[in-house]
C-alpha positions, 0 to 999 in steps of 0.5 A: 793815549801813551802806553804805560810802561810796566813798573815795579812798586818795591824791590826788597832783599831781606835776611832770614831774620827779616833785616833789610839788606836793600830796599828800593821803593818806587811807589812813593804815593803808597809808601810815604815814610819810613814807618810804613816801609818798616811795617810793610817789610815786617809783613813781607818777612812773615809772609815768605817765611810762612809761605811753605804752608798754604793754610797759613798763607790762606789765613794771612792778612795778605790773602784776606778777602780772596777765595780759599783756593786762591793760594793753591791756584797761584802756586800751581801757576808757578811753572810759568815763573821759573825758579820764583815763587808768587803770592797775591795780596789784596793790593800786590803781587809778590814775586820772591826767590830765596837764597841761602839765608836771604830772600829777594822780593819784587812787589808789583801792583795787581795790574802788572804782568807777573810773568814779565816781572818774574823775568826781571827777578830772575834776571837780577838774581841770576846775574848777581849769582853769576858775579858773586857766587852763592846768594847768601847774606855774607856774600851780598854784604861782601859784594854790596857794590855788585848788588847795587850795580846789578839792580841799577842795570835791571830797574831804573829809578822809577821801577821801570824795566831796563833789562831782563837778560842776565847775560847782558847785565853780567857782561856790562858789569863784569869789566868795571867790577875790579875798579869798583871793588878796589876802591871799596877795599881801599876805602875799607882799609883806610877806615880800618887804619884810621880806627887802629890809629885812633884806638892806639892814641887813646890807649897811650893817653 
């Protein structure tokens, strides 16, 4: 019987306001439409924003049915997870890491090894941080192509793990970044010039 490859269910980057900066849904059977995805993201936002209080987490939908000490037990295991935090729901393990005003969330099934996927999340955030600087909403939006490249180096289209070494990811991406960013800047400049030209024409009519 073939060994099943570990796979993530969801990768999400949210702003502190709860807006979606990036979302990759690998579990298409569980998340079938945009409405279910949006609802899930709202719940995740409430969860990580209130996760500073173990009492709030213990009373939340996500820990329903778990022993009252479960949240504390999960938190005490965080030493194995590096700089990442972890929460457990009735269906998922949620690994997350906060930036300046953003949060990176990696959601996996309860059957997966959270320590392995914590390495995946660390690889993604450490590689991205090395390439763009601080992990903030502004920096991510300014360097969105870099975020996409990093994600594609770490997880494939099915959520399977490709890489857990942030140095390897950074060294593979860094040589192509100037070309990618120049194309992005060129496209932005062309769009801006088009908008200026259109506005001028309208004002002169």
